[in-house]
NUPA-40463 format. One record per residue: x, y, z of N, C-alpha, C in turn. Coordinates in steps of 0.1 Angstrom, whole numbers, plus 2048, in hexadecimal, padded with zeros to 3 digits. Layout:
XYZXYZXYZ/...
% end
This chain:
DDF443F6DDD6441F62DCA44AF64/DC644BF71DBA454F74DBD462F70/DC9467F73DCD475F6FDCC477F60/DD046DF59DD046FF4ADC146FF45/DB9467F4BDAA467F47DA4475F4B/DA847AF57DA3487F5BDA8492F52/DB4490F4DDBA49AF44DB249AF37/DAF48EF31DA848DF25D9A493F27/D94491F32D86496F35D874A6F35/D924ABF3CD934B9F3DD964C0F30/D9E4B9F28DA04BEF1AD934BFF12/D8B4B4F12D7F4B4F0BD754BFF10/D754C1F1ED6D4CBF24D714D9F1F/D7E4DCF1FD824E9F1BD7F4ECF0C/D804E1F04D7E4E3EF6D6F4E4EF3/D674DBEF9D594DCEF6D524E8EFB/D564EDF06D514FAF0CD57506F06/D61504EFDD68510EF7D6C51AF02/D74514F0CD7951CF17D80528F12/D7D534F17D82540F12D91541F15/D9653DF21DA453DF24DAC534F1B/DA6528F18DAD51FF0FDAE524F01/DA452AEFCDA4530EEFDAF53BEEE/DAF543EF8DB854FEF9DC754AEF9/DCA541F01DD853CF02DDC533EF6/DD252CEF1DD5524EE5DD852DED9/DD0538ED7DD3542ECCDE1548ECE/DE454CEDBDF1552EDDDFC548EDB/DFA53CEDFE05532EDCE07530ECD/DFD530EC5DFE52EEB7E0453BEB1/E00547EB6E06553EB0E15554EB3/E19551EBFE27552EC2E2F548EBA/E2B53CEBAE33531EB3E33533EA4/E27536E9EE27537E90E2F543E8B/E2E54EE92E3655AE8FE45557E90/E49550E9BE5754CE9CE5B543E91/E53539E8DE57530E83E58537E75/E4F541E73E50548E66E5D550E66/E60557E71E6D55FE71E79556E70/E7954BE77E84541E77E8653CE69/E7B539E62E7C534E54E8153EE4B/E7D54BE4DE83556E44E92557E46/E97554E52EA5555E55EAC548E51/EA653DE56EAD530E56EAD52AE48/EA352BE40EA3525E32EAE52BE29/EAF538E28EBA53DE20EC853AE26/EC9539E33ED6536E39EDA527E35/ED051EE36ED2510E32ED650FE23/ECF517E1BED1516E0CEDF51CE09/EE3527E10EF052DE0EEFB524E12/EFA51DE1DF04514E21F05508E18/EFA505E11EFA4F9E08F024FDDFB/F00509DF6F0650CDE9F13514DEA/F16519DF5F22522DF7F2E51ADFD/F3951CDF8F45515DFDF4F520E02/F5351FE0FF5C528E15F65521E1F/F6F527E24F79520E2CF73519E38/F6B520E40F6651AE4DF58515E4C/F54511E40F4650CE3EF43501E47/F4B4F7E48F484EBE50F474EFE5F/F4F4F8E63F4E4FDE71F41504E73/F3C50CE6AF30513E6BF24509E6B/F254FFE63F1A4F5E63F1A4EDE70/F254EAE75F264E3E82F204EBE8D/F244F8E8DF1E502E97F0F503E96/F0A504E8AEFC505E88EF54F8E8D/EFB4EDE8AEF54E0E8FEF54E0E9E/F004E5EA4F014E5EB3EF74EEEB9/EF44F9EB2EEA503EB7EDC4FDEB8/ED94F2EB1ECC4ECEB2EC94E7EC0/ED44E5EC7ED24E0ED5ED34EBEE0/ED14F8EDBED1503EE5EC8501EF0/ECD502EFDEC3500F08EBA50CF08/EAD509F08EA3514F07EA451EF13/EA7518F1FEA7521F2BEB352BF29/EBE527F23EC9530F21EC653AF17/EBF536F0CEBA540F03EB154AF09/EA8545F12E9E54EF19EA6558F22/EB0553F29EB855BF31EBF566F2A/EC5563F1EECC56DF16EC3577F11/EB7573F0CEAD57CF06EA8585F12/EA657FF1DEA2587F29EAC592F2C/EB858FF2DEC3599F30EC35A4F25/EC15A0F18EC25A9F0EEB65B3F0E/EAA5AEF12E9E5B6F11E9B5BCF1F/EA25B9F29E9F5BFF36EA35CEF36/E9E5D5F40EA05E4F40EAF5E7F40/EB75DFF46EC55E2F47ECD5DCF3A/EC55D5F31ECB5D0F25ECC5DAF1A/ED25D6F0FED45DFF04EC75E2EFC/EBD5D9EFDEB05DBEF7EA55DEF00/EA85E1F0DE9E5E3F17E955EFF14/E9A5F8F0CE92605F09E86602F01/E855F6EFAE7A5F3EF2E6E5EDEFA/E715E9F07E675E4F0FE605D7F0A/E685CEF05E635C2EFFE625B6F09/E695B7F14E695ACF1EE5B5AAF23/E5859DF25E4A598F2AE3F59CF20/E4259BF13E3959DF09E39591EFF/E2F58FEF7E30584EEDE3C586EE3/E3F593EE1E4B595ED8E5858FEDD/E5A590EEAE6658AEF0E6557BEEF/E5A575EF0E58567EEFE5B563EE1/E5756BED7E5A568EC9E69568EC6/E6F573ECCE7E574ECAE85568ECF/E82563EDBE88558EE1E8654BED8/E7A54AED3E7753EECBE7E53EEBE/E7F54AEB8E8754BEABE95547EAD/E9B54BEB8EA9547EBBEAA538EBC/EA0532EC3EA0523EC5E9E51BEB8/E94520EB0E8F519EA4E9951BE98/E9E526E96EA6529E8AEB151FE87/EBA51BE91EC4511E8DEBE504E89/EB3500E8EEAC4F4E8AEA84F4E7C/EA14FFE78E9C501E6BEA7502E61/EB2509E64EBD50BE5BEC44FEE59/EC64F6E64ECD4E9E62EC64DFE5A/EB94DEE5CEB14D5E54EB04D9E45/EAF4E7E43EAF4ECE36EBC4EAE2F/EC74EBE36ED44E9E30ED54DAE2B/ED14D1E33ED24C3E2FEC94C0E23/EBD4C6E22EB44C3E17EBA4CAE0A/EBE4D6E0BEC34DEE00ED04D9DFB/ED84D3E04EE54CEE00EE34C2DF6/ED94BADF9ED74AFDF0ED14B4DE2/EC94BEDE2EC44C4DD6ED04CADCE/ED94D1DD5EE44D8DCFEED4CDDC8/EEF4C2DCDEF74B7DC7EF04B3DBA/EE34B3DBAEDB4AEDAEEDB4B9DA3/ED94C5DA7ED84D0D9DEE44D8D9B/EEF4D5DA1EFB4DDDA1F004E0D92/F014D5D8AF064D7D7DEFD4DFD74/EF04DDD76EE64E4D6EEE64F3D71/EE64F6D7EEE6505D82EF350CD7F/EFE505D7FF0B50BD7CF0B50DD6D/F06504D65F06505D56EFD511D51/EF3514D59EEA51FD56EEF52CD5A/EFB52CD60F02538D65EF9540D6E/EF353AD77EEA540D81EF2546D8C/EED551D92EF3557D9EEF154FDAA/EF8552DB5EF654ADC1EE854CDC6/EE3558DC5ED555BDCAECB553DC2/ECD552DB5EC454ADADEC453BDB0/ED0537DB3ED2528DB7ECA526DC4/ECC52EDCDEC652DDDAEB652DDD9/EB1537DD1EA3537DD0E9D52BDC9/EA5526DBEEA051ADB7EA050EDC0/EAA50CDC8EAB501DD1EA0501DDC/E9E50DDE1E9450FDECE8650CDE6/E83511DDAE7650EDD4E74500DD0/E7E4FADCAE7D4ECDC6E7C4E2DD2/E834E6DDDE824DEDE9E784E2DF3/E6E4EADEFE654F0DF9E5D4E6E01/E5A4DADFBE534D0E03E5C4CAE0E/E694C8E0AE724C3E14E754CDE1F/E754DAE1BE784E5E24E6C4E7E2E/E604E2E2AE554E3E32E584DBE3F/E5F4D0E3EE634C8E4AE6B4D1E54/E744D9E4FE7C4E2E57E734ECE5F/E694F1E58E604FBE5FE574F3E69/E534E7E66E4A4E0E6FE534DBE7B/E5F4D8E79E684D4E84E6A4E0E8E/E6B4ECE88E6C4F8E90E5F4FBE97/E544F8E91E474FAE98E464F1EA3/E4A4E4EA1E494DAEACE514DEEB8/E5D4E4EB5E664E8EC0E604F4EC7/E5B4FDEBFE5650AEC5E49508ECD/E3F500EC8E324FFECFE344F9EDC/E3E4F0EDEE404EAEEBE4A4F1EF4/E4F4FCEF0E59503EF8E5350AF05/E5A508F10E5550EF1CE60516F24/E6C511F24E76517F2CE79526F28/E7C528F1BE80535F17E7553FF18/E6953BF14E5E544F14E58547F22/E5B53EF2BE57540F39E6054CF3E/E6D54BF3AE76556F40E73563F3A/E72564F2CE70571F26E62576F25/E5856CF27E4A570F27E44572F34/E4956BF3EE4456CF4CE37565F4F/E3155FF45E24557F47E19560F4D/E1856CF47E0E576F4DE00573F47/DF6572F4FDE956EF4BDE3579F41/DDE575F36DD857DF2CDE2586F24/DEF583F27DF958BF20E03582F19/E0A579F21E14570F1BE12561F1E/E0755EF24E04550F28E01548F1B/E0853DF19E06534F0EE03526F14/E0151DF0BDFD50FF10E08509F18/E1450AF14E1F503F1CE21509F29/E20516F2AE2251DF37E1651BF40/E0A51AF3ADFE517F42DFF509F47/E044FFF40E064F2F45E104F1F51/E1B4F9F4FE244F9F5AE1E500F67/E1650AF65E0F510F70E06507F77/DFD500F6FDF34F7F75DFA4EBF7C/E054E7F76E0C4DBF7DE124E0F8A/E174ECF8AE1D4F1F97E124F3FA2/E064F6F9DDFB4F7FA6DF54EAFAB/DF94DFFA4DF44D2FA8DE74CEFA0/DE34D6F97DD74D3F8FDDB4CBF83/DDE4BEF85DE34B6F7BDD94B3F6F/DCC4B3F73DC24B0F69DC24BBF5F/DC14C8F63DC14D3F5ADCE4D4F52/DD94D1F59DE64D1F52DE74C7F47/DE24BBF4ADE14B1F3FDD74B5F34/DCC4BBF38DC24BFF2EDC94C9F25/DD04D3F2ADD74DDF22DE14D6F19/DE84CCF1FDF24C5F17DEC4BDF0B/DE04B7F0DDDA4B1F02DD54BBEF7/DD14C6EFCDCD4D1EF2DD94D5EEA/DE54D6EF1DF14DAEEADF54D0EE0/DF44C3EE3DF74B9EDADED4B9ECE/DE14BBED1DD74BCEC6DDA4C8EBD/DDE4D3EC2DE14DFEBADED4DCEB1/DF74D6EB7E034D3EAFE004CAEA3/DF84BFEA6DF54B6E9BDEC4BCE91/DE24C5E95DD94CBE8CDE14D5E83/DEA4DCE88DF24E6E80DFA4DEE76/E004D3E7AE094CBE71E004C5E66/DF44C0E69DEB4BAE5FDE64C5E55/DE34D1E5BDDF4DBE52DE94E0E48/DF64E1E4DE004E6E44E034DBE39/E034CFE3DE054C4E34DFA4C4E29/DEE4C6E2EDE34C6E25DE44D1E1B/DE74DDE20DE84E9E17DF34E8E0D/DFE4E2E12E0A4E1E09E094D5E00/DFF4CCE02DFD4C0DF9E0A4B7DF9/E104B5E05E1C4AEE06E1B49FE01/E0F499E04E0E48BE01E03489DF6/E0548FDEBDFC48DDE0E03487DD3/DFB481DCBE0047CDBEE0D473DC0/E0C46ADCAE16460DCCE23466DD2/E23472DD8E2E477DDEE30471DEC/E3D46EDF0E3F468DFDE4A470E03/
% end
């Protein structure tokens, strides 16, 4: 209990004093995660919509594989990305290893199946409702997908927020590909792991409380901007 109280005190101290290191790693955490979520949404939402409206022979197998990929072990993803971006790897010439870009790539791989799977579930229900109408209007597959994505945008917000929740708390993959380099790739989760390893549990807890606060603040902000709970919507 004492460590938790010390952690709360440390979190308040860091926030009130506007600690420079805290601000830096918090901004980097948000930059990496929000960029990864945006890219994962650009990939995952159309994939989920396409699987909802398209019928093909191995569709069920593809959906099952996509759902299974939601459980990708982050450390394995980090290892694969590390090997691909290392100097001996196929993309080593770009020098991306131990940079925020490498961390974003790893997070996109982790988040995309989650976003696509949730989007598929939401759009599949809309497709069942609008199927006859869209078919009767002789719409193309692309028009159907765009219509369903737009009409289900509030439900699809859940997919993006789920991706954000998974990304902001990720440590294994980004530790491997980012290296936890001070002022370069250090984010809140890797800083927590570092301080815990050093035995500074108060600071680690303080950073953890700041991380939780950021996650809640971003979720509330997005819900507020999207007006998810207005005019009797539930």
